C-alpha angles and dihedrals in degrees: 000000000000118000131180119203121188127199139170103066123132146114119316135168122248108278092027132118138237134179120214123201131193125189118200114208128192126118097243103017118131116179120224092190132008132185154136132267128182137204122200121201110286094006137100123259111269134192115255103177139340131199127191125214091261091055101255112145142201127193138193110252090240093064102035111127092016106060129051125196121203138163141202108215094192091058097035088233132139125196136196118201109200119195133173090023119199132201089252089062088070108121146106107281118214128198116223134190133181123203127219087257088058095251113149123216131189137200121223094252140248124235121237116190121186111193142129 
């Protein structure tokens, strides 16, 4: 069974940084793509950043230049380095992974709060 477990959320002041991590477990699972989505209160879940197995990345316009996604294929782990955080970045952040058979998997989320 595939499980995604996020960590690294918390409270940070505007302008601060956080690093999210997500470990994907499953004895034979190999992720084709991995990424992060977020959902702010009262809003739909939106993509933040996606990274493919070869390292190519895509970012939401709102986070370009501030967030960096990376992955360690050997550890089945994806990271999201978030810098210059803004109050509007406050949301639940969800890890996502897609297998080579196009199955999608989600973590339970980690809360990021940007506030002074």
